[in-house]
C-alpha positions as CSV (number, residue, x, y, z in Angstrom):
1,M,-0.1,-0.1,0.0
2,P,1.4,3.5,-0.9
3,Y,2.9,5.3,2.0
4,L,0.9,8.3,3.2
5,F,2.2,11.9,3.7
6,A,0.6,14.0,6.5
7,P,2.2,17.1,7.8
8,L,3.0,16.8,11.5
9,V,1.0,13.6,12.0
10,R,2.6,10.3,12.5
11,R,1.2,7.6,10.2
12,S,2.5,4.3,8.6
13,G,4.5,6.2,6.1
14,H,7.2,8.9,5.9
15,C,6.2,12.2,7.5
16,F,8.0,15.5,6.8
17,E,8.6,18.0,9.5
18,A,9.9,21.5,9.1
19,N,13.5,22.2,10.2
20,L,14.9,25.8,9.8
21,L,18.5,24.6,10.3
22,L,20.3,23.1,7.3
23,S,21.7,19.7,8.1
24,S,25.5,19.5,8.2
25,Q,25.5,17.5,5.0
26,I,23.4,20.0,3.1
27,R,25.6,22.8,4.7
28,N,28.7,21.1,3.3
29,R,27.3,20.8,-0.1
30,L,26.5,24.5,-0.3
31,K,30.0,25.4,1.1
32,R,31.4,24.0,-2.1
33,S,29.8,26.8,-4.1
34,N,30.1,29.5,-1.5
35,I,31.5,31.9,-4.0
36,I,29.6,31.7,-7.4
37,Q,30.8,33.4,-10.6
38,I,28.5,33.1,-13.5
39,S,29.0,34.6,-17.0
40,A,26.8,37.7,-17.5
41,S,27.2,37.4,-21.3
42,L,27.8,33.8,-22.1
43,G,29.0,33.3,-25.7
44,S,31.2,36.5,-25.7
45,K,35.0,36.0,-26.1
46,S,35.8,37.7,-22.7
47,P,32.5,37.6,-20.7
48,K,32.1,39.8,-17.7
49,R,31.5,37.9,-14.5
50,R,29.0,38.8,-11.9
51,R,30.3,37.9,-8.4
52,F,27.8,36.7,-5.9
53,K,28.9,36.0,-2.3
54,M,26.5,33.5,-0.9
55,T,26.4,34.8,2.7
56,D,22.6,35.3,2.8
57,F,20.8,32.1,1.8
58,S,17.4,34.0,2.0
59,D,17.9,35.4,-1.4
60,I,17.9,31.9,-2.9
61,L,15.5,30.2,-0.5
62,C,12.9,33.1,-0.6
63,G,11.1,31.7,2.4
64,R,11.4,28.1,1.6
65,T,12.7,25.6,4.3
66,W,14.0,22.1,4.3
67,E,11.5,19.6,5.6
68,F,12.8,16.3,7.0
69,T,11.3,12.8,7.4
70,E,12.1,10.9,10.6
71,A,14.6,8.8,8.5
72,G,16.1,12.0,7.2
73,S,16.6,13.5,10.6
74,S,18.5,10.3,11.6
75,F,20.5,10.0,8.5
76,F,21.8,13.7,8.5
77,T,22.6,13.4,12.3
78,N,24.5,10.1,11.8
79,P,24.9,9.1,8.2
80,A,27.5,6.3,9.0
81,T,24.8,4.2,10.5
82,F,22.9,3.8,7.1
83,K,23.8,1.8,4.2
84,G,23.1,3.1,0.8
85,V,23.6,6.2,-1.4
86,E,22.1,9.5,-0.7
87,F,21.2,11.7,-3.7
88,S,19.0,14.7,-4.5
89,V,16.6,15.3,-7.4
90,M,15.3,18.5,-8.6
91,S,12.2,19.0,-11.0
92,Y,11.9,22.5,-12.5
93,N,9.8,23.9,-15.2
94,I,12.1,27.0,-16.1
95,L,9.5,28.8,-18.4
96,A,10.8,28.9,-21.9
97,Q,11.5,32.4,-23.0
98,N,9.5,32.1,-26.3
99,L,6.4,30.8,-24.3
100,L,6.9,33.8,-21.9
101,E,6.9,36.2,-24.9
102,D,3.8,34.5,-26.5
103,N,1.8,34.8,-23.2
104,R,2.9,38.2,-21.9
105,Y,-0.6,38.8,-20.7
106,L,0.0,36.4,-17.9
107,Y,2.7,38.6,-16.5
108,Q,1.4,42.1,-16.7
109,S,1.9,42.6,-13.0
110,V,5.6,41.5,-13.2
111,D,8.5,44.0,-13.4
112,P,9.6,43.8,-17.1
113,R,13.2,43.5,-15.8
114,S,12.4,40.2,-14.1
115,L,11.1,38.8,-17.5
116,D,14.4,39.5,-19.4
117,W,16.1,36.3,-20.3
118,E,19.6,37.5,-19.3
119,H,18.2,38.2,-15.7
120,R,16.3,35.0,-15.6
121,R,19.3,32.8,-16.8
122,Y,21.5,34.4,-14.1
123,R,19.1,33.6,-11.4
124,L,18.5,30.2,-12.7
125,L,22.2,29.4,-12.6
126,L,22.5,30.7,-9.0
127,E,19.7,28.4,-8.0
128,L,21.4,25.4,-9.5
129,R,24.8,26.3,-8.0
130,F,23.1,26.9,-4.5
131,Y,21.1,23.7,-4.4
132,N,23.6,21.6,-6.3
133,P,21.3,18.7,-6.9
134,H,22.7,15.3,-8.2
135,V,20.0,15.0,-10.8
136,V,18.0,17.8,-12.4
137,C,14.9,17.3,-14.5
138,M,13.9,20.4,-16.4
139,Q,10.9,21.2,-18.6
140,E,10.5,24.1,-21.0
141,V,14.0,24.2,-21.9
142,K,14.5,26.2,-25.1
143,Q,16.6,24.2,-27.5
144,Q,18.5,27.3,-28.8
145,H,19.3,28.4,-25.3
146,L,20.6,25.0,-24.3
147,S,22.9,24.7,-27.4
148,D,24.1,28.2,-27.5
149,E,24.6,29.1,-23.8
150,L,23.5,26.6,-21.2
151,S,25.1,23.2,-22.1
152,E,28.5,24.5,-21.7
153,V,27.7,25.9,-18.2
154,F,26.0,22.8,-17.2
155,A,28.9,20.7,-18.3
156,S,31.2,22.9,-16.3
157,M,29.1,22.0,-13.3
158,G,29.8,18.4,-13.8
159,Y,26.6,17.3,-15.4
160,G,25.9,14.9,-18.2
161,M,22.8,15.7,-20.3
162,V,20.0,14.0,-22.1
163,Y,17.6,16.3,-24.0
164,Q,14.5,15.9,-26.1
165,S,12.7,18.8,-27.9
166,R,9.1,18.7,-28.5
167,T,8.1,17.6,-31.9
168,G,6.7,19.5,-34.7
169,D,7.7,23.3,-34.8
170,K,8.0,23.5,-31.0
171,Q,11.2,25.2,-29.7
172,D,11.4,23.8,-26.1
173,G,11.7,20.4,-24.5
174,C,12.6,18.2,-21.5
175,L,16.1,17.9,-20.2
176,I,17.7,15.4,-17.6
177,M,21.0,16.2,-16.1
178,Y,23.0,14.0,-13.6
179,K,26.3,14.6,-11.9
180,K,28.9,12.3,-13.8
181,Q,31.1,12.0,-10.8
182,C,28.2,10.4,-8.9
183,F,26.2,8.4,-11.5
184,K,26.8,6.4,-14.6
185,L,24.2,6.5,-17.4
186,V,22.8,2.9,-17.9
187,T,20.0,3.6,-20.3
188,E,18.3,6.6,-21.8
189,R,14.9,6.8,-23.6
190,K,13.6,9.6,-25.4
191,V,9.8,9.4,-25.7
192,K,7.8,11.2,-28.4
193,F,4.0,11.1,-27.6
194,Y,2.8,12.0,-31.2
195,R,1.3,9.2,-33.2
196,K,0.0,10.0,-36.5
197,G,-3.6,9.2,-36.9
198,V,-4.3,8.7,-33.1
199,A,-6.6,11.4,-31.7
200,T,-5.4,11.1,-28.2
201,L,-1.7,11.1,-29.2
202,D,-1.7,13.8,-31.8
203,R,0.2,16.6,-29.8
204,D,3.9,17.4,-29.5
205,N,4.6,16.7,-26.0
206,V,7.5,14.5,-24.9
207,G,9.1,12.6,-22.1
208,L,12.6,11.5,-21.1
209,I,13.8,8.4,-19.1
210,V,17.2,7.5,-17.7
211,V,18.3,4.6,-15.6
212,L,21.3,5.5,-13.6
213,S,23.8,3.6,-11.4
214,P,25.8,5.2,-8.6
215,V,29.4,5.1,-9.1
216,T,30.1,4.0,-5.6
217,R,27.5,1.3,-5.8
218,P,27.3,0.1,-9.3
219,E,24.9,-2.9,-8.3
220,L,22.1,-0.3,-7.5
221,K,20.0,1.4,-10.2
222,V,17.3,4.0,-10.1
223,C,14.9,5.0,-13.0
224,I,14.2,8.6,-13.3
225,A,11.5,9.9,-15.8
226,T,10.3,13.4,-16.6
227,T,7.6,14.9,-18.7
228,H,5.5,17.9,-19.6
229,L,2.0,16.8,-20.3
230,L,-0.4,18.9,-22.6
231,F,-1.7,22.0,-20.9
232,N,-5.3,22.1,-22.6
233,P,-7.6,21.7,-19.5
234,K,-10.4,20.2,-21.7
235,R,-8.3,17.4,-23.0
236,G,-7.7,15.2,-20.1
237,D,-8.0,12.1,-22.6
238,I,-4.8,13.3,-24.2
239,K,-2.9,13.9,-20.9
240,L,-3.9,10.4,-19.8
241,A,-2.9,8.7,-23.1
242,Q,0.5,10.5,-22.8
243,L,0.9,9.4,-19.2
244,A,0.1,5.9,-20.1
245,L,2.5,5.7,-23.0
246,L,5.2,7.0,-20.7
247,L,4.5,4.5,-18.1
248,A,4.7,1.8,-20.7
249,E,8.1,3.1,-21.7
250,I,9.3,3.1,-18.0
251,N,8.1,-0.5,-17.7
252,S,10.1,-1.2,-20.8
253,C,13.3,0.4,-19.4
254,V,12.9,-1.2,-16.0
255,G,11.9,-4.8,-17.1
256,K,9.8,-7.2,-15.4
257,N,11.7,-7.3,-12.2
258,N,11.0,-3.7,-11.2
259,S,11.6,-4.4,-7.5
260,S,15.3,-4.1,-8.3
261,T,15.0,-0.7,-10.0
262,P,12.7,1.9,-8.0
263,C,11.4,4.8,-10.1
264,I,11.2,8.6,-9.8
265,L,8.5,10.3,-11.9
266,C,8.5,14.0,-12.0
267,G,7.6,17.1,-14.1
268,D,4.7,19.3,-15.0
269,F,1.6,17.2,-15.3
270,N,-0.9,20.0,-15.8
271,S,-3.2,18.4,-13.4
272,A,-4.7,19.3,-10.0
273,P,-3.8,17.4,-6.8
274,F,-6.1,14.4,-6.2
275,S,-7.7,14.7,-9.6
276,P,-8.4,11.4,-11.5
277,L,-5.0,11.7,-13.4
278,Y,-3.1,12.2,-10.1
279,N,-5.0,9.4,-8.3
280,F,-4.2,7.2,-11.2
281,I,-0.5,7.7,-10.6
282,T,-0.7,7.2,-6.9
283,Q,-3.4,4.5,-6.7
284,G,-2.4,2.5,-9.7
285,A,-5.8,2.1,-11.3
286,L,-8.4,4.3,-13.0
287,D,-11.7,3.7,-14.8
288,Y,-11.4,6.7,-17.3
289,T,-14.8,6.1,-18.9
290,K,-16.4,7.5,-15.8
291,F,-15.0,10.9,-16.4
292,T,-15.0,13.7,-19.0
293,G,-11.9,15.2,-20.5
294,P,-12.0,18.3,-18.2
295,Q,-12.5,16.2,-15.2
296,I,-9.4,14.1,-15.7
297,S,-7.0,16.9,-14.9
298,A,-9.5,18.9,-12.7
299,Q,-7.8,22.2,-13.7
300,E,-11.1,23.9,-14.2
301,R,-13.2,24.2,-11.2
302,H,-16.5,24.5,-13.2
303,S,-16.1,22.0,-16.1
304,S,-18.6,22.1,-18.8
305,S,-21.8,19.9,-18.2
306,Y,-21.8,19.4,-21.9
307,A,-18.5,17.5,-22.1
308,S,-19.0,13.9,-22.9
309,L,-17.5,11.0,-21.0
310,I,-14.2,9.4,-22.4
311,K,-14.8,6.4,-24.5
312,S,-12.9,3.1,-24.4
313,P,-10.4,2.4,-25.8
314,L,-8.3,5.3,-24.9
315,V,-5.8,4.5,-27.6
316,P,-6.3,2.1,-30.5
317,S,-4.7,-1.3,-30.6
318,V,-2.2,-0.1,-33.2
319,V,-0.2,1.7,-30.5
320,G,0.4,-1.7,-28.8
321,L,-0.5,-0.4,-25.4
322,Q,-2.2,-2.7,-22.8
323,D,-4.5,-1.9,-19.9
324,D,-1.5,-2.3,-17.5
325,C,0.5,0.4,-19.2
326,Q,2.9,-2.0,-20.9
327,Y,3.5,-2.8,-24.4
328,A,2.2,-6.2,-25.5
329,A,5.7,-7.0,-26.8
330,D,7.1,-6.5,-23.2
331,N,4.3,-8.4,-21.6
332,E,5.1,-12.1,-21.3
333,E,1.5,-12.8,-19.9
334,C,-0.2,-11.3,-23.0
335,S,2.1,-11.0,-26.0
336,A,-0.8,-10.5,-28.4
337,V,-2.2,-7.0,-28.8
338,T,-5.8,-6.8,-27.4
339,P,-8.1,-3.7,-27.4
340,M,-7.7,-1.5,-24.3
341,G,-10.4,-1.8,-21.8
342,S,-12.0,0.9,-19.7
343,I,-9.6,0.6,-16.6
344,L,-6.0,1.5,-16.7
345,M,-3.5,0.0,-14.3
346,H,0.2,0.3,-13.5
347,R,2.4,-1.4,-10.8
348,L,5.0,1.2,-10.1
349,G,3.7,1.9,-6.5
350,L,4.3,5.6,-6.8
351,V,3.5,8.4,-4.2
352,S,4.1,12.0,-4.0
353,V,7.0,13.5,-2.2
354,Y,4.7,16.6,-1.5
355,S,1.5,16.5,0.6
356,H,0.0,19.6,-1.2
357,T,-0.8,21.4,2.1
358,S,1.6,23.8,4.0
359,L,3.3,22.4,7.0
360,R,3.1,25.7,8.6
361,Y,-0.6,26.2,7.7
362,P,-2.1,22.7,7.4
363,Q,-5.5,24.0,6.0
364,V,-3.8,26.1,3.2
365,A,-2.7,24.6,-0.1
366,E,0.8,24.8,-1.4
367,V,1.3,25.8,-5.0
368,T,3.9,25.2,-7.6
369,S,2.9,27.6,-10.3
370,F,1.9,31.2,-10.0
371,H,0.9,33.9,-12.6
372,D,-1.6,36.6,-13.1
373,R,-4.3,34.1,-14.1
374,S,-3.8,31.3,-11.6
375,E,-2.1,30.0,-8.5
376,E,-2.0,26.2,-8.4
377,T,0.0,22.9,-8.2
378,L,0.8,21.4,-11.5
379,D,4.2,20.0,-10.8
380,Y,5.0,16.8,-8.9
381,L,7.7,14.5,-7.8
382,F,6.6,10.9,-7.3
383,Y,8.7,7.9,-6.2
384,T,8.4,4.2,-5.8
385,S,7.3,3.7,-2.1
386,R,6.9,0.0,-2.1
387,H,9.4,-1.6,0.2
388,S,9.9,-5.3,-0.7
389,T,11.3,-7.4,2.1
390,M,12.9,-9.7,-0.5
391,K,16.6,-10.0,-0.3
392,G,18.2,-7.9,-3.0
393,A,15.2,-5.6,-3.4
394,V,16.2,-1.9,-3.9
395,A,14.3,0.8,-1.9
396,L,14.0,4.6,-2.2
397,T,13.6,6.3,1.1
398,P,12.9,10.2,1.2
399,L,15.1,12.1,3.6
400,C,14.2,15.7,3.2
401,R,12.5,17.9,0.6
402,L,12.5,21.6,-0.2
403,G,9.3,23.0,1.2
404,L,6.8,24.8,-1.2
405,L,4.9,28.1,-0.6
406,T,1.3,29.2,-0.4
407,G,-0.2,31.5,-2.9
408,N,-0.5,34.3,-0.4
409,Q,3.3,33.9,0.3
410,L,4.1,34.2,-3.3
411,K,1.8,37.2,-3.6
412,S,3.7,39.0,-0.9
413,R,6.8,38.4,-2.8
414,G,5.4,39.9,-6.1
415,G,4.2,36.7,-7.7
416,L,6.2,34.7,-10.2
417,P,8.6,35.3,-11.8
418,N,10.2,38.0,-9.7
419,K,13.7,39.5,-9.2
420,L,14.8,36.5,-7.3
421,Q,12.8,33.6,-8.6
422,P,13.1,33.3,-12.5
423,S,10.2,31.1,-13.4
424,D,6.5,31.0,-12.9
425,H,7.0,27.6,-11.4
426,L,8.9,26.6,-8.2
427,P,11.7,23.9,-8.3
428,L,10.8,20.9,-6.4
429,M,13.6,19.0,-4.7
430,C,14.0,15.9,-2.6
431,S,17.0,14.0,-1.2
432,F,16.5,10.2,-1.2
433,L,18.5,7.2,0.2
434,L,19.0,4.4,-2.4
435,S,19.7,1.2,-0.5
436,K,19.5,-2.5,-1.0
437,N,17.9,-5.2,1.3
438,E,20.8,-7.3,2.5
């Protein structure tokens, strides 16, 4: 059964509690980038450098705090007593500049200087230097910015990179980066959701999957996937089909023995917490024929009563996708392609790192995205919570997460983006312990 997250309430799962003091291990990680120098004009022959002395963490944290699980508090107090590899994962929709320019009406209340790419790039790189995550999953990364400016900087920070641009004429895409001194890339999979002639897979969204192995513990593996699902609030059927396809690709990468390779799934899902799509991820099953397109993602509070229920099959047999979000060719129990039924299932055992309500104000919702038209949670960081007792099974244990903010807290800071926070989304981040049952 998936582990439950509940602020300040002890239950059978991991519980996060706020801690205003940075752990010694996190402090040490930050000390390595205490003085940050970032090019103000990347690409010029002799770039000017802006010097930022990191003596005031508040300019980066912007009111956010580290929140620890009980296991995390014990680990950072005495890590020698734990067997396994600690690593951190960040998921971040960085707001592609071309999408910002195309949707300026969403940022009319924002100081125009905070929307300038030069400023936003500088703040983005400061955040990455400060948090120094082992793995970074980004969405809305403009391909030109990556090739002309960012890839060289990311490489200098020790990252290996896997990128997939959206298909068609789109200019942005998804990026996964990993610290090469910490991880070896075992497998990569670039997922294009577009399928010609398939009504629920006719958009240009994409996903990325990597399987990584720690350099110090090569027998351990972790699968990390990211995506940016379709935005359109009315087309939940398309979002669900894209997600099912991504889950099938994850299953294909991990193989039938997924107890040996836990998964982290993150990104911008353009869906509300506890919506049918969210519940499908965390509960493992969904009868999609009971919902209309707008109801699947629950982005619109008052969906149209004229919307029709989603019909089965969600995707035609030609795609080769089964009810259990596996390809028929990968499913030994059913190698023949059969029509998809009304109930989708998966066996990844995923739960959310975040509980979607504030630890400080338990009745108030956290948000991950903010602009002039909305403040809501659209971004998620899910992980495999299933803990097998079998010898050799690999487990992911969350240790600490970077707390989110409420809508009112973001309003008091001028909304998003602002002079300190470069995107209209907040980065999500969690530290995990990857370990193996002895």
